[in-house]
mmCIF file of the N, C-alpha and C atoms, coordinates in Angstrom:
data_MODEL
# 
_entry.id   MODEL 
# 
loop_
_atom_site.group_PDB 
_atom_site.id 
_atom_site.type_symbol 
_atom_site.label_atom_id 
_atom_site.label_alt_id 
_atom_site.label_comp_id 
_atom_site.label_asym_id 
_atom_site.label_entity_id 
_atom_site.label_seq_id 
_atom_site.pdbx_PDB_ins_code 
_atom_site.Cartn_x 
_atom_site.Cartn_y 
_atom_site.Cartn_z 
_atom_site.occupancy 
_atom_site.B_iso_or_equiv 
_atom_site.pdbx_formal_charge 
_atom_site.auth_seq_id 
_atom_site.auth_comp_id 
_atom_site.auth_asym_id 
_atom_site.auth_atom_id 
_atom_site.pdbx_PDB_model_num 
ATOM 1   N N  . UNK A 1 1  ? -4.789  -10.187 16.107  1.00 0.00 ? 1  UNK A N  1 
ATOM 2   C CA . UNK A 1 1  ? -3.529  -9.916  16.769  1.00 0.00 ? 1  UNK A CA 1 
ATOM 3   C C  . UNK A 1 1  ? -3.587  -8.585  17.513  1.00 0.00 ? 1  UNK A C  1 
ATOM 4   N N  . UNK A 1 2  ? -4.233  -7.590  16.917  1.00 0.00 ? 2  UNK A N  1 
ATOM 5   C CA . UNK A 1 2  ? -4.290  -6.281  17.555  1.00 0.00 ? 2  UNK A CA 1 
ATOM 6   C C  . UNK A 1 2  ? -4.939  -6.371  18.925  1.00 0.00 ? 2  UNK A C  1 
ATOM 7   N N  . UNK A 1 3  ? -6.048  -7.084  19.017  1.00 0.00 ? 3  UNK A N  1 
ATOM 8   C CA . UNK A 1 3  ? -6.751  -7.227  20.291  1.00 0.00 ? 3  UNK A CA 1 
ATOM 9   C C  . UNK A 1 3  ? -5.928  -8.070  21.260  1.00 0.00 ? 3  UNK A C  1 
ATOM 10  N N  . UNK A 1 4  ? -5.271  -9.091  20.757  1.00 0.00 ? 4  UNK A N  1 
ATOM 11  C CA . UNK A 1 4  ? -4.464  -9.963  21.609  1.00 0.00 ? 4  UNK A CA 1 
ATOM 12  C C  . UNK A 1 4  ? -3.298  -9.234  22.270  1.00 0.00 ? 4  UNK A C  1 
ATOM 13  N N  . UNK A 1 5  ? -2.778  -8.196  21.638  1.00 0.00 ? 5  UNK A N  1 
ATOM 14  C CA . UNK A 1 5  ? -1.568  -7.532  22.134  1.00 0.00 ? 5  UNK A CA 1 
ATOM 15  C C  . UNK A 1 5  ? -1.789  -6.101  22.619  1.00 0.00 ? 5  UNK A C  1 
ATOM 16  N N  . UNK A 1 6  ? -3.018  -5.623  22.573  1.00 0.00 ? 6  UNK A N  1 
ATOM 17  C CA . UNK A 1 6  ? -3.279  -4.236  22.959  1.00 0.00 ? 6  UNK A CA 1 
ATOM 18  C C  . UNK A 1 6  ? -2.913  -3.967  24.419  1.00 0.00 ? 6  UNK A C  1 
ATOM 19  N N  . UNK A 1 7  ? -3.139  -4.917  25.311  1.00 0.00 ? 7  UNK A N  1 
ATOM 20  C CA . UNK A 1 7  ? -2.814  -4.719  26.721  1.00 0.00 ? 7  UNK A CA 1 
ATOM 21  C C  . UNK A 1 7  ? -1.318  -4.566  26.962  1.00 0.00 ? 7  UNK A C  1 
ATOM 22  N N  . UNK A 1 8  ? -0.515  -5.075  26.047  1.00 0.00 ? 8  UNK A N  1 
ATOM 23  C CA . UNK A 1 8  ? 0.943   -4.941  26.156  1.00 0.00 ? 8  UNK A CA 1 
ATOM 24  C C  . UNK A 1 8  ? 1.440   -3.657  25.486  1.00 0.00 ? 8  UNK A C  1 
ATOM 25  N N  . UNK A 1 9  ? 0.512   -2.853  24.990  1.00 0.00 ? 9  UNK A N  1 
ATOM 26  C CA . UNK A 1 9  ? 0.901   -1.609  24.330  1.00 0.00 ? 9  UNK A CA 1 
ATOM 27  C C  . UNK A 1 9  ? 1.438   -1.802  22.927  1.00 0.00 ? 9  UNK A C  1 
ATOM 28  N N  . UNK A 1 10 ? 1.130   -2.941  22.350  1.00 0.00 ? 10 UNK A N  1 
ATOM 29  C CA . UNK A 1 10 ? 1.598   -3.240  20.989  1.00 0.00 ? 10 UNK A CA 1 
ATOM 30  C C  . UNK A 1 10 ? 0.458   -2.983  20.016  1.00 0.00 ? 10 UNK A C  1 
ATOM 31  N N  . UNK A 1 11 ? 0.734   -2.156  19.019  1.00 0.00 ? 11 UNK A N  1 
ATOM 32  C CA . UNK A 1 11 ? -0.246  -1.901  17.969  1.00 0.00 ? 11 UNK A CA 1 
ATOM 33  C C  . UNK A 1 11 ? 0.072   -2.787  16.774  1.00 0.00 ? 11 UNK A C  1 
ATOM 34  N N  . UNK A 1 12 ? -0.963  -3.325  16.153  1.00 0.00 ? 12 UNK A N  1 
ATOM 35  C CA . UNK A 1 12 ? -0.793  -4.200  14.993  1.00 0.00 ? 12 UNK A CA 1 
ATOM 36  C C  . UNK A 1 12 ? -1.607  -3.629  13.846  1.00 0.00 ? 12 UNK A C  1 
ATOM 37  N N  . UNK A 1 13 ? -0.914  -3.241  12.786  1.00 0.00 ? 13 UNK A N  1 
ATOM 38  C CA . UNK A 1 13 ? -1.540  -2.685  11.587  1.00 0.00 ? 13 UNK A CA 1 
ATOM 39  C C  . UNK A 1 13 ? -0.837  -3.259  10.371  1.00 0.00 ? 13 UNK A C  1 
ATOM 40  N N  . UNK A 1 14 ? -1.405  -3.022  9.213   1.00 0.00 ? 14 UNK A N  1 
ATOM 41  C CA . UNK A 1 14 ? -0.777  -3.477  7.978   1.00 0.00 ? 14 UNK A CA 1 
ATOM 42  C C  . UNK A 1 14 ? -0.983  -2.443  6.877   1.00 0.00 ? 14 UNK A C  1 
ATOM 43  N N  . UNK A 1 15 ? -0.161  -2.554  5.856   1.00 0.00 ? 15 UNK A N  1 
ATOM 44  C CA . UNK A 1 15 ? -0.266  -1.721  4.665   1.00 0.00 ? 15 UNK A CA 1 
ATOM 45  C C  . UNK A 1 15 ? -0.488  -2.650  3.483   1.00 0.00 ? 15 UNK A C  1 
ATOM 46  N N  . UNK A 1 16 ? -1.498  -2.341  2.665   1.00 0.00 ? 16 UNK A N  1 
ATOM 47  C CA . UNK A 1 16 ? -1.777  -3.107  1.449   1.00 0.00 ? 16 UNK A CA 1 
ATOM 48  C C  . UNK A 1 16 ? -1.540  -2.209  0.241   1.00 0.00 ? 16 UNK A C  1 
ATOM 49  N N  . UNK A 1 17 ? -0.391  -2.347  -0.385  1.00 0.00 ? 17 UNK A N  1 
ATOM 50  C CA . UNK A 1 17 ? -0.084  -1.486  -1.530  1.00 0.00 ? 17 UNK A CA 1 
ATOM 51  C C  . UNK A 1 17 ? -0.762  -1.961  -2.806  1.00 0.00 ? 17 UNK A C  1 
ATOM 52  N N  . UNK A 1 18 ? -1.059  -1.016  -3.659  1.00 0.00 ? 18 UNK A N  1 
ATOM 53  C CA . UNK A 1 18 ? -1.550  -1.328  -4.993  1.00 0.00 ? 18 UNK A CA 1 
ATOM 54  C C  . UNK A 1 18 ? -0.381  -1.478  -5.948  1.00 0.00 ? 18 UNK A C  1 
ATOM 55  N N  . UNK A 1 19 ? -0.672  -1.337  -7.225  1.00 0.00 ? 19 UNK A N  1 
ATOM 56  C CA . UNK A 1 19 ? 0.366   -1.470  -8.249  1.00 0.00 ? 19 UNK A CA 1 
ATOM 57  C C  . UNK A 1 19 ? 1.373   -0.347  -8.081  1.00 0.00 ? 19 UNK A C  1 
ATOM 58  N N  . UNK A 1 20 ? 2.603   -0.739  -7.771  1.00 0.00 ? 20 UNK A N  1 
ATOM 59  C CA . UNK A 1 20 ? 3.645   0.200   -7.398  1.00 0.00 ? 20 UNK A CA 1 
ATOM 60  C C  . UNK A 1 20 ? 4.833   0.055   -8.331  1.00 0.00 ? 20 UNK A C  1 
ATOM 61  N N  . UNK A 1 21 ? 5.396   1.168   -8.708  1.00 0.00 ? 21 UNK A N  1 
ATOM 62  C CA . UNK A 1 21 ? 6.563   1.188   -9.601  1.00 0.00 ? 21 UNK A CA 1 
ATOM 63  C C  . UNK A 1 21 ? 7.760   0.593   -8.873  1.00 0.00 ? 21 UNK A C  1 
ATOM 64  N N  . UNK A 1 22 ? 7.997   -0.692  -9.122  1.00 0.00 ? 22 UNK A N  1 
ATOM 65  C CA . UNK A 1 22 ? 9.113   -1.435  -8.518  1.00 0.00 ? 22 UNK A CA 1 
ATOM 66  C C  . UNK A 1 22 ? 9.678   -2.370  -9.583  1.00 0.00 ? 22 UNK A C  1 
ATOM 67  N N  . UNK A 1 23 ? 10.769  -3.052  -9.299  1.00 0.00 ? 23 UNK A N  1 
ATOM 68  C CA . UNK A 1 23 ? 11.287  -4.025  -10.275 1.00 0.00 ? 23 UNK A CA 1 
ATOM 69  C C  . UNK A 1 23 ? 10.259  -5.093  -10.656 1.00 0.00 ? 23 UNK A C  1 
ATOM 70  N N  . UNK A 1 24 ? 9.296   -5.363  -9.790  1.00 0.00 ? 24 UNK A N  1 
ATOM 71  C CA . UNK A 1 24 ? 8.235   -6.324  -10.106 1.00 0.00 ? 24 UNK A CA 1 
ATOM 72  C C  . UNK A 1 24 ? 7.486   -5.903  -11.370 1.00 0.00 ? 24 UNK A C  1 
ATOM 73  N N  . UNK A 1 25 ? 7.285   -4.612  -11.553 1.00 0.00 ? 25 UNK A N  1 
ATOM 74  C CA . UNK A 1 25 ? 6.581   -4.108  -12.735 1.00 0.00 ? 25 UNK A CA 1 
ATOM 75  C C  . UNK A 1 25 ? 7.347   -4.478  -14.003 1.00 0.00 ? 25 UNK A C  1 
ATOM 76  N N  . UNK A 1 26 ? 8.666   -4.430  -13.952 1.00 0.00 ? 26 UNK A N  1 
ATOM 77  C CA . UNK A 1 26 ? 9.472   -4.842  -15.115 1.00 0.00 ? 26 UNK A CA 1 
ATOM 78  C C  . UNK A 1 26 ? 9.147   -6.280  -15.512 1.00 0.00 ? 26 UNK A C  1 
ATOM 79  N N  . UNK A 1 27 ? 8.981   -7.160  -14.524 1.00 0.00 ? 27 UNK A N  1 
ATOM 80  C CA . UNK A 1 27 ? 8.644   -8.563  -14.813 1.00 0.00 ? 27 UNK A CA 1 
ATOM 81  C C  . UNK A 1 27 ? 7.242   -8.692  -15.382 1.00 0.00 ? 27 UNK A C  1 
ATOM 82  N N  . UNK A 1 28 ? 6.298   -7.931  -14.841 1.00 0.00 ? 28 UNK A N  1 
ATOM 83  C CA . UNK A 1 28 ? 4.924   -7.971  -15.360 1.00 0.00 ? 28 UNK A CA 1 
ATOM 84  C C  . UNK A 1 28 ? 4.914   -7.522  -16.819 1.00 0.00 ? 28 UNK A C  1 
ATOM 85  N N  . UNK A 1 29 ? 5.610   -6.443  -17.100 1.00 0.00 ? 29 UNK A N  1 
ATOM 86  C CA . UNK A 1 29 ? 5.665   -5.918  -18.471 1.00 0.00 ? 29 UNK A CA 1 
ATOM 87  C C  . UNK A 1 29 ? 6.299   -6.956  -19.399 1.00 0.00 ? 29 UNK A C  1 
ATOM 88  N N  . UNK A 1 30 ? 7.383   -7.558  -18.961 1.00 0.00 ? 30 UNK A N  1 
ATOM 89  C CA . UNK A 1 30 ? 8.084   -8.542  -19.801 1.00 0.00 ? 30 UNK A CA 1 
ATOM 90  C C  . UNK A 1 30 ? 7.285   -9.842  -19.954 1.00 0.00 ? 30 UNK A C  1 
ATOM 91  N N  . UNK A 1 31 ? 6.723   -10.335 -18.863 1.00 0.00 ? 31 UNK A N  1 
ATOM 92  C CA . UNK A 1 31 ? 6.037   -11.632 -18.879 1.00 0.00 ? 31 UNK A CA 1 
ATOM 93  C C  . UNK A 1 31 ? 4.650   -11.576 -19.500 1.00 0.00 ? 31 UNK A C  1 
ATOM 94  N N  . UNK A 1 32 ? 3.926   -10.487 -19.279 1.00 0.00 ? 32 UNK A N  1 
ATOM 95  C CA . UNK A 1 32 ? 2.540   -10.417 -19.726 1.00 0.00 ? 32 UNK A CA 1 
ATOM 96  C C  . UNK A 1 32 ? 2.342   -9.503  -20.931 1.00 0.00 ? 32 UNK A C  1 
ATOM 97  N N  . UNK A 1 33 ? 3.387   -8.833  -21.344 1.00 0.00 ? 33 UNK A N  1 
ATOM 98  C CA . UNK A 1 33 ? 3.292   -7.989  -22.526 1.00 0.00 ? 33 UNK A CA 1 
ATOM 99  C C  . UNK A 1 33 ? 2.483   -6.718  -22.326 1.00 0.00 ? 33 UNK A C  1 
ATOM 100 N N  . UNK A 1 34 ? 2.202   -6.366  -21.089 1.00 0.00 ? 34 UNK A N  1 
ATOM 101 C CA . UNK A 1 34 ? 1.492   -5.116  -20.825 1.00 0.00 ? 34 UNK A CA 1 
ATOM 102 C C  . UNK A 1 34 ? 2.511   -3.990  -20.685 1.00 0.00 ? 34 UNK A C  1 
ATOM 103 N N  . UNK A 1 35 ? 2.100   -2.809  -21.041 1.00 0.00 ? 35 UNK A N  1 
ATOM 104 C CA . UNK A 1 35 ? 2.987   -1.661  -20.877 1.00 0.00 ? 35 UNK A CA 1 
ATOM 105 C C  . UNK A 1 35 ? 2.693   -0.979  -19.550 1.00 0.00 ? 35 UNK A C  1 
ATOM 106 N N  . UNK A 1 36 ? 3.609   -0.143  -19.129 1.00 0.00 ? 36 UNK A N  1 
ATOM 107 C CA . UNK A 1 36 ? 3.376   0.662   -17.928 1.00 0.00 ? 36 UNK A CA 1 
ATOM 108 C C  . UNK A 1 36 ? 2.133   1.540   -18.121 1.00 0.00 ? 36 UNK A C  1 
ATOM 109 N N  . UNK A 1 37 ? 1.942   2.029   -19.327 1.00 0.00 ? 37 UNK A N  1 
ATOM 110 C CA . UNK A 1 37 ? 0.759   2.854   -19.612 1.00 0.00 ? 37 UNK A CA 1 
ATOM 111 C C  . UNK A 1 37 ? -0.525  2.047   -19.422 1.00 0.00 ? 37 UNK A C  1 
ATOM 112 N N  . UNK A 1 38 ? -0.517  0.769   -19.835 1.00 0.00 ? 38 UNK A N  1 
ATOM 113 C CA . UNK A 1 38 ? -1.683  -0.100  -19.629 1.00 0.00 ? 38 UNK A CA 1 
ATOM 114 C C  . UNK A 1 38 ? -1.981  -0.254  -18.140 1.00 0.00 ? 38 UNK A C  1 
ATOM 115 N N  . UNK A 1 39 ? -0.934  -0.501  -17.366 1.00 0.00 ? 39 UNK A N  1 
ATOM 116 C CA . UNK A 1 39 ? -1.106  -0.675  -15.931 1.00 0.00 ? 39 UNK A CA 1 
ATOM 117 C C  . UNK A 1 39 ? -1.611  0.611   -15.284 1.00 0.00 ? 39 UNK A C  1 
ATOM 118 N N  . UNK A 1 40 ? -1.045  1.731   -15.680 1.00 0.00 ? 40 UNK A N  1 
ATOM 119 C CA . UNK A 1 40 ? -1.452  3.025   -15.120 1.00 0.00 ? 40 UNK A CA 1 
ATOM 120 C C  . UNK A 1 40 ? -2.891  3.362   -15.498 1.00 0.00 ? 40 UNK A C  1 
ATOM 121 N N  . UNK A 1 41 ? -3.304  2.992   -16.691 1.00 0.00 ? 41 UNK A N  1 
ATOM 122 C CA . UNK A 1 41 ? -4.658  3.311   -17.158 1.00 0.00 ? 41 UNK A CA 1 
ATOM 123 C C  . UNK A 1 41 ? -5.728  2.609   -16.322 1.00 0.00 ? 41 UNK A C  1 
ATOM 124 N N  . UNK A 1 42 ? -5.378  1.488   -15.688 1.00 0.00 ? 42 UNK A N  1 
ATOM 125 C CA . UNK A 1 42 ? -6.342  0.767   -14.842 1.00 0.00 ? 42 UNK A CA 1 
ATOM 126 C C  . UNK A 1 42 ? -6.486  1.392   -13.455 1.00 0.00 ? 42 UNK A C  1 
ATOM 127 N N  . UNK A 1 43 ? -5.625  2.337   -13.152 1.00 0.00 ? 43 UNK A N  1 
ATOM 128 C CA . UNK A 1 43 ? -5.644  2.969   -11.835 1.00 0.00 ? 43 UNK A CA 1 
ATOM 129 C C  . UNK A 1 43 ? -6.546  4.202   -11.870 1.00 0.00 ? 43 UNK A C  1 
ATOM 130 N N  . UNK A 1 44 ? -7.454  4.364   -10.905 1.00 0.00 ? 44 UNK A N  1 
ATOM 131 C CA . UNK A 1 44 ? -8.294  5.556   -10.878 1.00 0.00 ? 44 UNK A CA 1 
ATOM 132 C C  . UNK A 1 44 ? -7.482  6.856   -10.877 1.00 0.00 ? 44 UNK A C  1 
ATOM 133 N N  . UNK A 1 45 ? -6.311  6.844   -10.252 1.00 0.00 ? 45 UNK A N  1 
ATOM 134 C CA . UNK A 1 45 ? -5.487  8.044   -10.223 1.00 0.00 ? 45 UNK A CA 1 
ATOM 135 C C  . UNK A 1 45 ? -4.672  8.214   -11.509 1.00 0.00 ? 45 UNK A C  1 
ATOM 136 N N  . UNK A 1 46 ? -4.714  7.223   -12.394 1.00 0.00 ? 46 UNK A N  1 
ATOM 137 C CA . UNK A 1 46 ? -4.050  7.318   -13.690 1.00 0.00 ? 46 UNK A CA 1 
ATOM 138 C C  . UNK A 1 46 ? -2.549  7.149   -13.665 1.00 0.00 ? 46 UNK A C  1 
ATOM 139 N N  . UNK A 1 47 ? -2.045  6.598   -12.587 1.00 0.00 ? 47 UNK A N  1 
ATOM 140 C CA . UNK A 1 47 ? -0.596  6.375   -12.489 1.00 0.00 ? 47 UNK A CA 1 
ATOM 141 C C  . UNK A 1 47 ? -0.327  5.249   -11.522 1.00 0.00 ? 47 UNK A C  1 
ATOM 142 N N  . UNK A 1 48 ? 0.906   4.757   -11.549 1.00 0.00 ? 48 UNK A N  1 
ATOM 143 C CA . UNK A 1 48 ? 1.332   3.751   -10.588 1.00 0.00 ? 48 UNK A CA 1 
ATOM 144 C C  . UNK A 1 48 ? 1.785   4.452   -9.314  1.00 0.00 ? 48 UNK A C  1 
ATOM 145 N N  . UNK A 1 49 ? 1.725   3.738   -8.214  1.00 0.00 ? 49 UNK A N  1 
ATOM 146 C CA . UNK A 1 49 ? 2.240   4.275   -6.962  1.00 0.00 ? 49 UNK A CA 1 
ATOM 147 C C  . UNK A 1 49 ? 3.753   4.229   -6.963  1.00 0.00 ? 49 UNK A C  1 
ATOM 148 N N  . UNK A 1 50 ? 4.327   4.910   -5.994  1.00 0.00 ? 50 UNK A N  1 
ATOM 149 C CA . UNK A 1 50 ? 5.786   4.871   -5.844  1.00 0.00 ? 50 UNK A CA 1 
ATOM 150 C C  . UNK A 1 50 ? 6.133   4.152   -4.548  1.00 0.00 ? 50 UNK A C  1 
ATOM 151 N N  . UNK A 1 51 ? 7.325   3.611   -4.512  1.00 0.00 ? 51 UNK A N  1 
ATOM 152 C CA . UNK A 1 51 ? 7.791   2.952   -3.290  1.00 0.00 ? 51 UNK A CA 1 
ATOM 153 C C  . UNK A 1 51 ? 7.805   3.947   -2.131  1.00 0.00 ? 51 UNK A C  1 
ATOM 154 N N  . UNK A 1 52 ? 8.119   5.189   -2.421  1.00 0.00 ? 52 UNK A N  1 
ATOM 155 C CA . UNK A 1 52 ? 8.146   6.220   -1.388  1.00 0.00 ? 52 UNK A CA 1 
ATOM 156 C C  . UNK A 1 52 ? 6.754   6.434   -0.782  1.00 0.00 ? 52 UNK A C  1 
ATOM 157 N N  . UNK A 1 53 ? 5.709   6.379   -1.617  1.00 0.00 ? 53 UNK A N  1 
ATOM 158 C CA . UNK A 1 53 ? 4.347   6.550   -1.106  1.00 0.00 ? 53 UNK A CA 1 
ATOM 159 C C  . UNK A 1 53 ? 3.950   5.404   -0.180  1.00 0.00 ? 53 UNK A C  1 
ATOM 160 N N  . UNK A 1 54 ? 4.373   4.208   -0.517  1.00 0.00 ? 54 UNK A N  1 
ATOM 161 C CA . UNK A 1 54 ? 4.072   3.058   0.331   1.00 0.00 ? 54 UNK A CA 1 
ATOM 162 C C  . UNK A 1 54 ? 4.857   3.170   1.644   1.00 0.00 ? 54 UNK A C  1 
ATOM 163 N N  . UNK A 1 55 ? 6.109   3.582   1.535   1.00 0.00 ? 55 UNK A N  1 
ATOM 164 C CA . UNK A 1 55 ? 6.927   3.768   2.741   1.00 0.00 ? 55 UNK A CA 1 
ATOM 165 C C  . UNK A 1 55 ? 6.333   4.843   3.653   1.00 0.00 ? 55 UNK A C  1 
ATOM 166 N N  . UNK A 1 56 ? 5.816   5.909   3.079   1.00 0.00 ? 56 UNK A N  1 
ATOM 167 C CA . UNK A 1 56 ? 5.190   6.969   3.885   1.00 0.00 ? 56 UNK A CA 1 
ATOM 168 C C  . UNK A 1 56 ? 3.985   6.438   4.657   1.00 0.00 ? 56 UNK A C  1 
ATOM 169 N N  . UNK A 1 57 ? 3.222   5.551   4.050   1.00 0.00 ? 57 UNK A N  1 
ATOM 170 C CA . UNK A 1 57 ? 2.081   4.949   4.751   1.00 0.00 ? 57 UNK A CA 1 
ATOM 171 C C  . UNK A 1 57 ? 2.561   4.126   5.937   1.00 0.00 ? 57 UNK A C  1 
ATOM 172 N N  . UNK A 1 58 ? 3.615   3.341   5.738   1.00 0.00 ? 58 UNK A N  1 
ATOM 173 C CA . UNK A 1 58 ? 4.166   2.540   6.830   1.00 0.00 ? 58 UNK A CA 1 
ATOM 174 C C  . UNK A 1 58 ? 4.732   3.434   7.930   1.00 0.00 ? 58 UNK A C  1 
ATOM 175 N N  . UNK A 1 59 ? 5.402   4.499   7.522   1.00 0.00 ? 59 UNK A N  1 
ATOM 176 C CA . UNK A 1 59 ? 5.941   5.437   8.516   1.00 0.00 ? 59 UNK A CA 1 
ATOM 177 C C  . UNK A 1 59 ? 4.830   6.100   9.315   1.00 0.00 ? 59 UNK A C  1 
ATOM 178 N N  . UNK A 1 60 ? 3.741   6.432   8.663   1.00 0.00 ? 60 UNK A N  1 
ATOM 179 C CA . UNK A 1 60 ? 2.601   6.999   9.389   1.00 0.00 ? 60 UNK A CA 1 
ATOM 180 C C  . UNK A 1 60 ? 2.121   6.035   10.471  1.00 0.00 ? 60 UNK A C  1 
ATOM 181 N N  . UNK A 1 61 ? 1.921   4.774   10.103  1.00 0.00 ? 61 UNK A N  1 
ATOM 182 C CA . UNK A 1 61 ? 1.424   3.805   11.074  1.00 0.00 ? 61 UNK A CA 1 
ATOM 183 C C  . UNK A 1 61 ? 2.395   3.592   12.226  1.00 0.00 ? 61 UNK A C  1 
ATOM 184 N N  . UNK A 1 62 ? 3.677   3.813   11.986  1.00 0.00 ? 62 UNK A N  1 
ATOM 185 C CA . UNK A 1 62 ? 4.682   3.670   13.041  1.00 0.00 ? 62 UNK A CA 1 
ATOM 186 C C  . UNK A 1 62 ? 4.863   4.947   13.855  1.00 0.00 ? 62 UNK A C  1 
ATOM 187 N N  . UNK A 1 63 ? 4.224   6.020   13.446  1.00 0.00 ? 63 UNK A N  1 
ATOM 188 C CA . UNK A 1 63 ? 4.442   7.324   14.081  1.00 0.00 ? 63 UNK A CA 1 
ATOM 189 C C  . UNK A 1 63 ? 3.531   7.560   15.281  1.00 0.00 ? 63 UNK A C  1 
ATOM 190 N N  . UNK A 1 64 ? 3.846   8.606   16.033  1.00 0.00 ? 64 UNK A N  1 
ATOM 191 C CA . UNK A 1 64 ? 3.009   9.017   17.161  1.00 0.00 ? 64 UNK A CA 1 
ATOM 192 C C  . UNK A 1 64 ? 1.634   9.476   16.689  1.00 0.00 ? 64 UNK A C  1 
ATOM 193 N N  . UNK A 1 65 ? 1.559   9.977   15.458  1.00 0.00 ? 65 UNK A N  1 
ATOM 194 C CA . UNK A 1 65 ? 0.280   10.422  14.919  1.00 0.00 ? 65 UNK A CA 1 
ATOM 195 C C  . UNK A 1 65 ? -0.731  9.284   14.803  1.00 0.00 ? 65 UNK A C  1 
ATOM 196 N N  . UNK A 1 66 ? -0.246  8.061   14.747  1.00 0.00 ? 66 UNK A N  1 
ATOM 197 C CA . UNK A 1 66 ? -1.126  6.894   14.646  1.00 0.00 ? 66 UNK A CA 1 
ATOM 198 C C  . UNK A 1 66 ? -1.213  6.141   15.971  1.00 0.00 ? 66 UNK A C  1 
ATOM 199 N N  . UNK A 1 67 ? -0.929  6.826   17.062  1.00 0.00 ? 67 UNK A N  1 
ATOM 200 C CA . UNK A 1 67 ? -0.877  6.177   18.376  1.00 0.00 ? 67 UNK A CA 1 
ATOM 201 C C  . UNK A 1 67 ? -2.195  5.516   18.783  1.00 0.00 ? 67 UNK A C  1 
ATOM 202 N N  . UNK A 1 68 ? -3.315  5.979   18.252  1.00 0.00 ? 68 UNK A N  1 
ATOM 203 C CA . UNK A 1 68 ? -4.623  5.417   18.602  1.00 0.00 ? 68 UNK A CA 1 
ATOM 204 C C  . UNK A 1 68 ? -5.139  4.493   17.497  1.00 0.00 ? 68 UNK A C  1 
ATOM 205 N N  . UNK A 1 69 ? -4.249  4.079   16.626  1.00 0.00 ? 69 UNK A N  1 
ATOM 206 C CA . UNK A 1 69 ? -4.608  3.226   15.497  1.00 0.00 ? 69 UNK A CA 1 
ATOM 207 C C  . UNK A 1 69 ? -4.061  1.824   15.724  1.00 0.00 ? 69 UNK A C  1 
ATOM 208 N N  . UNK A 1 70 ? -4.951  0.856   15.758  1.00 0.00 ? 70 UNK A N  1 
ATOM 209 C CA . UNK A 1 70 ? -4.540  -0.546  15.828  1.00 0.00 ? 70 UNK A CA 1 
ATOM 210 C C  . UNK A 1 70 ? -5.621  -1.404  15.183  1.00 0.00 ? 70 UNK A C  1 
ATOM 211 N N  . UNK A 1 71 ? -5.190  -2.498  14.617  1.00 0.00 ? 71 UNK A N  1 
ATOM 212 C CA . UNK A 1 71 ? -6.132  -3.418  13.984  1.00 0.00 ? 71 UNK A CA 1 
ATOM 213 C C  . UNK A 1 71 ? -6.653  -2.935  12.647  1.00 0.00 ? 71 UNK A C  1 
ATOM 214 N N  . UNK A 1 72 ? -5.887  -2.109  11.977  1.00 0.00 ? 72 UNK A N  1 
ATOM 215 C CA . UNK A 1 72 ? -6.357  -1.582  10.695  1.00 0.00 ? 72 UNK A CA 1 
ATOM 216 C C  . UNK A 1 72 ? -5.421  -1.970  9.557   1.00 0.00 ? 72 UNK A C  1 
ATOM 217 N N  . UNK A 1 73 ? -5.976  -1.975  8.371   1.00 0.00 ? 73 UNK A N  1 
ATOM 218 C CA . UNK A 1 73 ? -5.204  -2.187  7.154   1.00 0.00 ? 73 UNK A CA 1 
ATOM 219 C C  . UNK A 1 73 ? -5.299  -0.906  6.347   1.00 0.00 ? 73 UNK A C  1 
ATOM 220 N N  . UNK A 1 74 ? -4.176  -0.268  6.098   1.00 0.00 ? 74 UNK A N  1 
ATOM 221 C CA . UNK A 1 74 ? -4.137  0.963   5.325   1.00 0.00 ? 74 UNK A CA 1 
ATOM 222 C C  . UNK A 1 74 ? -3.919  0.601   3.860   1.00 0.00 ? 74 UNK A C  1 
ATOM 223 N N  . UNK A 1 75 ? -4.962  0.756   3.070   1.00 0.00 ? 75 UNK A N  1 
ATOM 224 C CA . UNK A 1 75 ? -4.903  0.430   1.640   1.00 0.00 ? 75 UNK A CA 1 
ATOM 225 C C  . UNK A 1 75 ? -4.351  1.638   0.899   1.00 0.00 ? 75 UNK A C  1 
ATOM 226 N N  . UNK A 1 76 ? -3.240  1.438   0.202   1.00 0.00 ? 76 UNK A N  1 
ATOM 227 C CA . UNK A 1 76 ? -2.576  2.507   -0.536  1.00 0.00 ? 76 UNK A CA 1 
ATOM 228 C C  . UNK A 1 76 ? -2.499  2.042   -1.986  1.00 0.00 ? 76 UNK A C  1 
ATOM 229 N N  . UNK A 1 77 ? -3.643  2.168   -2.682  1.00 0.00 ? 77 UNK A N  1 
ATOM 230 C CA . UNK A 1 77 ? -3.737  1.584   -4.020  1.00 0.00 ? 77 UNK A CA 1 
ATOM 231 C C  . UNK A 1 77 ? -4.259  2.558   -5.079  1.00 0.00 ? 77 UNK A C  1 
ATOM 232 N N  . UNK A 1 78 ? -4.224  3.837   -4.781  1.00 0.00 ? 78 UNK A N  1 
ATOM 233 C CA . UNK A 1 78 ? -4.639  4.817   -5.777  1.00 0.00 ? 78 UNK A CA 1 
ATOM 234 C C  . UNK A 1 78 ? -6.123  4.769   -6.105  1.00 0.00 ? 78 UNK A C  1 
ATOM 235 N N  . UNK A 1 79 ? -6.912  4.132   -5.267  1.00 0.00 ? 79 UNK A N  1 
ATOM 236 C CA . UNK A 1 79 ? -8.351  4.093   -5.456  1.00 0.00 ? 79 UNK A CA 1 
ATOM 237 C C  . UNK A 1 79 ? -8.897  2.834   -6.107  1.00 0.00 ? 79 UNK A C  1 
ATOM 238 N N  . UNK A 1 80 ? -8.061  1.848   -6.388  1.00 0.00 ? 80 UNK A N  1 
ATOM 239 C CA . UNK A 1 80 ? -8.529  0.633   -7.072  1.00 0.00 ? 80 UNK A CA 1 
ATOM 240 C C  . UNK A 1 80 ? -9.633  -0.056  -6.292  1.00 0.00 ? 80 UNK A C  1 
ATOM 241 N N  . UNK A 1 81 ? -9.451  -0.219  -4.987  1.00 0.00 ? 81 UNK A N  1 
ATOM 242 C CA . UNK A 1 81 ? -10.469 -0.919  -4.212  1.00 0.00 ? 81 UNK A CA 1 
ATOM 243 C C  . UNK A 1 81 ? -11.683 -0.053  -3.904  1.00 0.00 ? 81 UNK A C  1 
ATOM 244 N N  . UNK A 1 82 ? -11.614 1.230   -4.197  1.00 0.00 ? 82 UNK A N  1 
ATOM 245 C CA . UNK A 1 82 ? -12.739 2.130   -3.956  1.00 0.00 ? 82 UNK A CA 1 
ATOM 246 C C  . UNK A 1 82 ? -13.785 2.045   -5.067  1.00 0.00 ? 82 UNK A C  1 
ATOM 247 N N  . UNK A 1 83 ? -13.448 1.396   -6.142  1.00 0.00 ? 83 UNK A N  1 
ATOM 248 C CA . UNK A 1 83 ? -14.372 1.290   -7.279  1.00 0.00 ? 83 UNK A CA 1 
ATOM 249 C C  . UNK A 1 83 ? -15.590 0.509   -6.912  1.00 0.00 ? 83 UNK A C  1 
# 
């Protein structure tokens, strides 16, 4: 999509969040019996992400600072995929 729309001045990017402290986590904890501490322990950074951190990534991609960025996926997962 990024290449298809670049001539129109449209940038196409995405954000891939990792395990983030949201109401979804409440369901995971309830349904699977895992604790927040269990989930955080699997993260290289030792904690869950916040909705604000994910929003900041999206805001960056929408900003002038990312004007030369298109066709990328910004992974915001606390290092999980870096393992």
